[in-house]
Structure formats: C-alpha cells, structure tokens
C-alpha positions in Angstrom: -2.5 2.7 -33.0 -6.2 2.5 -32.9 -6.9 6.1 -31.8 -10.2 6.3 -33.6 -12.4 3.6 -32.0 -16.0 2.7 -31.6 -15.6 4.0 -28.1 -15.6 7.6 -26.8 -12.1 8.9 -27.0 -11.3 12.1 -25.1 -8.6 14.4 -23.7 -5.0 13.4 -24.4 -1.5 14.3 -23.3 1.8 13.7 -25.2 5.0 12.5 -23.5 7.7 13.6 -26.0 10.4 11.8 -24.1 8.9 8.4 -24.4 6.7 9.2 -27.5 3.7 7.9 -25.6 0.3 9.4 -26.2 -2.0 9.1 -23.1 -5.7 9.6 -23.6 -9.2 8.9 -22.1 -11.4 6.3 -23.6 -14.7 4.8 -22.5 -14.6 1.1 -21.8 -17.2 -1.7 -22.2 -17.5 -1.7 -18.4 -20.6 -0.4 -16.8 -20.1 1.1 -13.4 -22.4 0.3 -10.4 -24.1 3.6 -10.9 -25.1 2.4 -14.4 -22.7 4.8 -16.1 -19.9 4.1 -18.5 -16.4 3.7 -17.0 -13.6 5.9 -18.5 -10.0 4.7 -18.4 -6.6 6.0 -19.4 -5.0 4.4 -22.4 -1.5 4.7 -23.9 -0.3 4.4 -27.4 3.4 4.1 -28.3 4.1 6.1 -31.4 7.8 5.2 -31.6 7.4 1.4 -31.7 8.5 -0.2 -35.0 5.4 -2.3 -35.0 2.5 -0.2 -34.0 0.2 -1.9 -31.6 -3.2 -0.9 -30.5 -3.5 1.5 -27.7 -3.9 -0.3 -24.3 -5.3 0.6 -20.9 -2.6 1.4 -18.4 -2.2 0.0 -14.9 -3.4 3.1 -13.0 -7.0 2.3 -13.9 -9.3 0.8 -11.2 -12.1 -1.6 -12.2 -15.5 0.0 -11.4 -14.1 3.6 -11.2 -13.2 6.2 -13.9 -9.6 7.4 -14.5 -9.4 10.2 -17.0 -7.9 13.5 -18.3 -4.2 12.7 -18.5 -1.6 15.4 -18.2 2.1 14.6 -18.5 4.7 16.6 -16.5 7.8 15.9 -18.5 10.2 17.7 -16.1 9.2 15.7 -13.1 8.2 12.5 -15.1 4.7 12.4 -13.7 1.3 11.6 -15.1 -1.5 13.7 -13.6 -5.2 12.6 -13.9 -8.6 12.7 -12.4 -10.4 9.8 -10.8 -13.4 8.9 -8.6 -11.5 6.0 -7.1 -12.0 5.1 -3.4 -10.0 7.0 -0.8 -10.5 10.5 -2.3 -12.2 13.6 -0.9 -15.4 13.1 -2.9 -16.4 13.3 -6.6 -13.5 13.3 -9.0 -10.1 14.1 -7.4 -6.7 14.9 -8.9 -3.9 12.4 -8.6 -0.4 11.8 -10.0 1.9 8.8 -10.5 5.6 8.7 -11.4 6.2 7.6 -15.0 8.8 4.8 -14.7 10.7 3.3 -17.6 9.4 0.2 -19.4 5.7 1.3 -19.1 5.4 1.1 -15.3 4.1 3.6 -12.9 4.8 4.5 -9.3 2.3 4.7 -6.4 -0.8 6.8 -7.0 -0.7 10.1 -5.0 -3.8 12.2 -4.2 -3.0 15.9 -4.5 -4.6 16.5 -1.1 -7.0 19.0 0.4 -5.3 22.1 -1.1 -6.7 20.9 -4.5 -9.4 18.3 -3.9 -12.9 19.0 -2.4 -16.1 17.0 -2.1 -17.0 18.2 -5.6 -15.3 17.3 -8.9 -11.7 18.4 -9.8 -11.0 17.6 -13.4 -9.0 18.5 -16.6 -5.5 18.9 -15.0 -2.9 20.7 -17.2 0.7 21.1 -16.1 2.7 24.1 -17.2 6.5 24.5 -16.6 6.7 21.9 -13.8 5.0 23.7 -10.9 1.9 25.4 -12.4 -1.2 23.2 -12.3 -4.4 24.4 -14.1 -7.5 22.4 -13.5 -11.3 22.9 -13.2 -13.4 22.5 -10.1 -17.2 22.3 -9.9 -18.6 25.4 -8.5 -21.8 25.8 -6.4 -23.9 26.5 -9.5 -22.8 23.2 -11.0 -20.5 24.7 -13.7 -16.8 24.1 -13.9 -14.5 27.0 -13.0 -10.8 27.1 -13.9 -8.2 27.3 -11.1 -4.5 27.7 -11.0 -2.4 25.9 -8.3 1.2 26.8 -7.8 3.6 24.4 -6.1 7.1 25.4 -5.2 7.9 22.9 -2.4 6.2 19.8 -3.6 4.1 19.5 -0.4 1.4 22.2 -0.4 -0.4 24.1 -3.2 -1.4 27.7 -3.3 -4.7 27.7 -5.2 -6.4 30.7 -6.8 -9.4 31.3 -9.1 -8.6 32.4 -12.6 -10.1 35.8 -13.4 -12.3 36.7 -16.4 -12.1 36.0 -19.3 -10.9 32.5 -18.2 -13.7 32.1 -15.7 -17.1 33.3 -17.0 -20.8 32.6 -16.3 -20.5 29.6 -18.6 -19.1 26.1 -18.0 -15.3 26.8 -18.4 -13.9 23.3 -18.2 -10.3 23.2 -19.3 -7.2 25.3 -20.2 -3.9 24.6 -21.8 -1.1 26.9 -23.0 2.2 26.4 -24.8 5.5 26.8 -23.1 6.1 30.3 -24.4 2.7 31.6 -23.5 2.0 32.4 -27.1 -1.3 30.5 -27.5 -3.7 28.4 -25.5 
C-alpha cells in the first residue's frame, strides 16, 4: 500500500465500509509561499492486488488539503484546506463519499465553524458531533466541539480543561463508546 514513504505521512481516518484508509501526505509540489503542499491520499486495503496509495480528486494544485475524518453514517469525508474561497487560513470542508472512488461537491462548513484563522484536525463522533481545533489569539490551537442537529447551522463551544490548556492542544478523538480517546 505504500504507507511508509519518503514523504511526510500524517493524520489518517479509516472508512470501515469501503476499507479505504485516508491520510495526509506531503507532495513533491512546492507552493507559491515556498512551503510543501500536503494532500489527501487513499489506500484500498480490501483490493486483491494492493496498489500504492494515491492522491484523491479533492486535492487542489498549489493548496494543501489535509486531516481527513470519515463520517460513516452520512458517508462524508471532512478535511481542512487553505483552498481559495474560504474564510482565511485553513478552513474545514466536507465532500460526500460516492461509490467507485468518486466524491461529491466540496462544501465549506461556513462561518459557524470557519474564521480568518486556521481550523484544523476535524474528528466526527456519532454523526453530528464535530471536534476540531482553531487557532487562538496567542497562536496555539484550542479544541472546540460543534454540534449539528439540522445539517445547516453548527452550535460551537470551547472545550473546557483538561482538553484545553495553556499548551498547544491540537486534536482529539474518542471511540464510539466514550471509553478512550
């Protein structure tokens, strides 16, 4: 599958329905700001002939797309990107996961979630609970919880201590039974 590469491989998310592993990987592309571009890759673990992981179609040349999070109930792939048309910095988006390795239109999560700063490391729990981190005024990342019950607007709240500390608290994930994270 080529999960260990000469590139920087980062956060991943498992889609147990399709047996696809999505993950972040640096590319050989250098962005205009002279930084390395990060893209989302997919590896099919059920294929009889394992192929190398490949970049997926949601990536945009010259912009980073990273931090995948699969919502299996709604068949969505959430991610962060600095692509054009956002609110500034890194924004959170989703796309529908369609059969045969295709994806629906890219949807920005909007101003309830996204700010002029960076929103990164999305994690979906039980369909409607989105954990993510947002850059605070001091430059550190602070974890947030967004709850969505109508699929239109999000109610966002800061997570309390010990989840949010004076340190750079950048991501959170928990299992379905809330037994560990």
